N, C-alpha and C positions, 0 to 999 in steps of 0.2 A: 758140157764146159761151155759150148758157145752160147746156149741160153743164159747161162749164170753171167757171161760176160755182157750179154745184151741187156740183162736185167740190171747189172751196175751201171753200165753206160747210161741207160734210161734215168735210173736215179740221179746220177751226176747232172744230166741235162735238165731233169725237172727241177733239181735244186738251183741251179744257175738261173733258170728261167723265173722261179719264185723270187729269188733275190732281186733280180731286175725288176720285177713287178713291184716288190716293196720300194725300191729306189724311185720308181716312176710314181708311186702313191705319196712317198713322203715329198717328192718334189712338188707335187700338187697341193699337198695340205699341210707338210710338215712345218711350214712357216707361218702359220696362222698366228701363233702367239705373238709375233711382232709385225704383224700386217703386211706381210709380203705376200703378193700374189704373183708366182711365176709358174711356168709350165713349160714341158718341152714342146717347141714349136717348129713352125715350118722354117727353113733357112731362107734367110733373105736373098732376093734375087741379085745374082752378081753381074747381071749385064749393064747395070747402071753406071759402074764407076770403072774407069780404065784400071787395068792392073789386077782386078780381083779374078782369081782362077774360078773356074767352072768345076762341078763335080766330076766331069769326065777328066780333068786334067790332074786330080789329084794324085800325090804319091801313093803307092801301094800302103795300105794301112795294115797292121797286125790283125789277126782274126778278131780279136776282142773289139778292137777298134772299129772294124767294119761292122761287126755286130751292133755296137752301141750307136754307130751312125744310122744304121738302119731304123734302130728303136727311136733315135732323135726325131727322125722324120716321121714316125708312125701316126703321130697325132695331127698331121697335116689338115685333114678335113675338118676335124672337131674344131681346132684352134682358128683356122681361116673363118668358120662360121662364127665364132666368138669375136673374132678381130672385127669383122664386118659389123656386128651388132654394136661394138663399142665404138668404132669410127662413125656411126650413126649418132651416137650420143656426144661425141667431142665435137664443140663448136669454139670459135675464137672467143676468148674470154674478155674480161672487162678491159677497159683502155688504160686504166692506171691502178698500180698497186695501193694497197695501204702500208705505207713505210713506216715502221715502228722501230727498227734496228738502228742503233747509234751511228754506226758505221755507214748505213744507208741514207740516214739523215744527213749526215755531214758530206757526203759524196754526191747524193742526188742521182736521178735519172735523166737521161737525155730523151725528151719526147718529141723533139722537134722533126718534122717531116723531112725526108731526104729522098732526092732523086736517085734511082737506081743508077750506079756507076756500072757502066757496061764496058769500060775501058779494058777491064781484066778479063783476060781470057782464062776462065776459070779451069777448063780441062787442060790446057797447056800449062799453066801454073801447077796444078797438082802433079803432073807428070815430072815437072823439073823438080819439085819439092821431094818427091819420092827418089828420082834419080841420084839427086845430091845425098840423100841419106844412105841409100843402098850402096852408093860408090864408096863413101867413107867407113861404112860398116865392114865392106870388103877389103878396103886398103889395109894392108898388113903393117904399113910403116906409120900409121896412125894408130895409136893406142891410148886407151884409158881403162881404169878399172872396170872389171865385170864384163869387157867387150867379148872375149873370148868364150865365156861360158855359154852352156846351151840353155834352152828354156827349161829343161829337167832339172838343171843345176840351181835356178832360181828358187830359194826359199819361199815356203807358202806365205809366210808373213809379208813378203815383197810384192805379193800380187793383190795387195788390198785396195789399189788404185783402179782396178779393172772392173768396171760396173758392167752388169749384163743384162740386156733386154732380150728376153726369150720370144716376146710376142712379135718383135718386128726383126729379129735376128742381128742386133746391133751389140758392139762391145765398145765402151768409151773408157779411155784412160784419162782420169782427171789430173789436171796439174793446177794446185793452189795458186791464186794471183793470176790465173789466165782466165777469167769469166766462168771458173767452174762451179760457183753457186748456181748461176742460171742454166749451165749445161745440166747440172744434177736435177734441177727442176725440170728439165725437158725430158730426162730419162725417167723421172718419177711419173709424169704424165703418160709417157709412151708405154712404159711396163706396168702402168696402174699399181704400183707398190705402195701406195699410201692412199687411204680412204679419208674422206671428210664427210661425216655423219652418214657413213656406209656406202657413199658415191666417189668413184675416184675423182681427183682433181682433174680439171679441164684446162684451167689456164695457169701456166707455171708460176706467175707471179702471185697467185693465192696461196701458194705453199709457203707456211711460216719458215723463216731462215732456220730456226733451231731444228726443225724436222729435216730440212734438207741436208744438214751435215751429221744427222744422227746415223750411226753405222748401221743400226738395223733396218734402216730404211731401203738399203740397196743390196741386191745380190752381187756379190763381188767374188772373184776368184778364189780369195783366200778363205772363203766359207765353203768352198766345195768339199774339202776334206771331211769336214763334220757330216756333210750330207750324203756324200757319195763313197766315202772310205778310199779303197784301193783304185777304184775307178775313176777317181777326180781327175788325174792328170789326163787320162784318156779322154774324158768329156772336154776338159779344157782346150786339148789339140783338135777335136773335132768342130768345137765351136769356133776356134780360131781359123780353122779351114773355111767354114761354111758362112760365118757372119761378117758384117762389115765393121771394121775396126778403125776407129778415129781418135785423135788427140789434138789439142789446142796449145800452141806453145808461145813464148814471148821473149823479145830480147833479154838475155840472162841479168845483164846488169839493172835494166828498167825493172824486172821482176823484183830484184833484191830492194830497190828503192820502195816498190810498192809495199813489199812485205814489211819493210821497216815502218812506213807510214801508218799502215792499218794496224798493227800490232804494237808499236811503241810510242806512237804520237797521238794514239786514242787511248783512253783508259780501258785496259783490258786485264782483269784481275788474274787470269790464268796466266797470260804471258808475262805479266810483271813478277809473279811469284817464282815462275820456272825459269825465267829467263833475264829478266831485267835486274832482279836483285843480284844473281850472280855475276852478271856483267858490271854493275855499278861497283860491287865490292872488287873484283879483279882489275878493272881497267879504268876507274875513276876513283879509287882509294877511299870510298864511303865504307863506314863500319856500321854505324847504328841506324839502320834503315827502316821506315815505316813498314808495317805489314800489310797495309792495304795500298792499292794504286791510287785512290783517291787522296789520302793523306801524302802520299809521295809527290803527286802532281801539284797539290796546294803548296809543298815546300820547295817547289821547283826542282825536284829530282827526277829528271828523265834520262834516259839512255841517248846517248849521241849516236850519229851515224858511225861516227869513228870507232866507238865502243863496239858497235854491231860488227863492223868488219874486222876489228881484232878478235872477236869472238870466232867468226867465221874461219878466220886463219889460224887460230890458236890450235895447235896439235892436240892438247887436251880435250877439246870439244868433242871429236869423234871417238875419243877413247871412253869419255862418259857414256854417250849415246850417240845413234845416229843423228844426222841433221833433222831438224823438225820438217815436216812436209812443205811448209810454206818457202823454205829456202833450200831444200834438196833439189839437187840436180835432176832436170827432166830424165836424163839417160837411167838414173837410179829408181826414179818413180814408175816409168813406162816401159823400160827395156826394149828401145826401138831397133837393137841389132839382133834381138831374139824374136820380136814380134813384127811380123810385116803389115805394117799399117796401110789401109787402103785411102785414107784421107789424113792430110796434115793441114790443119787450120792454124792461122796465125792471128793473135789479138791485134796486131797492127792492120789486118785486113778483116776484122770479126764481121762487121756487117754483111760484106759480100761472101765471105767464106761460109758464114752460118746460113744464109739464105740459099747459097748453092747445095750445101751439105743435106739440108732438110728437103730440098728438092729431088736430090739424088736418092735420098732415103725414102721418098715417095710418102712423107709424112706432112709436107708443107700445106697441106690443106687441113690438117688437124690442129696444127698450132703455129705459132710465129716464135721466133727467139726473141727474148725479151730485150727490150732496147738497152744500150750499152750507158755506162755511167758518163756523166759529164765529169769534168775535172780528173780524167783519167791521166795517171802518171805518164808524162810524155818522155820520149827518148831524148828531145832537146834539153832536158833538164839534168842529163848526165853530167855535163860538164861542171854546174854549179855544185851538184851533190858530192861530186869526187874532187872539188877544188882543194879541200883541207885534208885529203887523204894522201899520205906520202906515196911516191912514185913506185917505191918497192912494194909497198902494200898493194897497189893497183895491178902491178905485173903478177904478183902472187894470186891474187883474186881472179885475175884472168885465166891463169893455169889451172885453178880449181874448177873453173865452169867453162873451160876451153871446149870440152866435148859437146856441150849445149849449143855454143856459137857454131861450131863446125858442121854438126851433124844436121842442124836445121836451117843452115844457109845464112847466119848472121854475121856481117862483116866484122872483123877484128876492130875494135875501138882504138886505132893507132893514136888518136889524139890524147888518148887518156894514158897511154903506155909509153910515151916518150916526153922527154922534157921539152 
């Protein structure tokens, strides 16, 4: 009887081991069809950034999680060797990009030389930003939708903004209109997830914009289910514990202005058909509209900022579909009360924050963060943009984005919310 039980137990253990081997194999080669190269990798060193817990401080993990955690680190020696070879190949790229995208032509790059601003104590700044976020997440009197749910309650499709770099142990939650194009480029270079004639890109600005925003280019959390099945959530939690997690945010109202400028003031066929046509019909009483954005612009038919605000406040909008990612709230994109971010950057201090983060990640000798755009939408423009927006609408809009203001330490725009 004992032998039979031992035999059955052995069969079960062997089966589990084979399944895990298949998972690891798929992780290494299963994405070749869309040119992703990811693998289980060493955990990122946690000593560099204040507030990151070490392995010894982990909460007790279930047996499956503990086993997978050990498996996750099993390729340490192999991946370290690969990373060293890669780092020898990575050099600082060309000094200027070839800009072909219309938006980038309009906005341009700021290539001016800047002196390092040492006035900001970055370490203290990070501690303060994280403290603010955690305090309001823990404050029961401050509520907003989805705040109280757990990480397990977040639907898989809502995890599509969390990009994983297994080579360096990094997770980045991208927020559109917050330098996300260039941060995605940085993640592509670090993870080697895209090749140019068989060779990984070395300079972020060499990566064409259309490839940067192609969903197949990045390994994101919402893809884990297809790759790991029932183990996907276990692996997510392990990587959230071991990896360095960061995001960049921006003043919510300024982000809305920037989204409006890039999607509705420039000719964008997709956004014209999906959003501009319904807005023009609903809020400007237009009926017979051109089918193409070029015809509409030629006829002087453009969405106004007032139309855009009405669209955001219209209760029918969310009933039809969730907000587009370019104006969806950051708390809905990155789940800051469910994920303990190690680094919170801001667009307002992008140059200093980016340089400090790359240094902490120990990748600053591999690449530099691409230079910021000139003509960046400024917070000082808020008064002009909202001048013709009724006070009641401004107040409603603030309530809609209040969580982003509060969680990330942006002051309430009192001048816009009072007569």
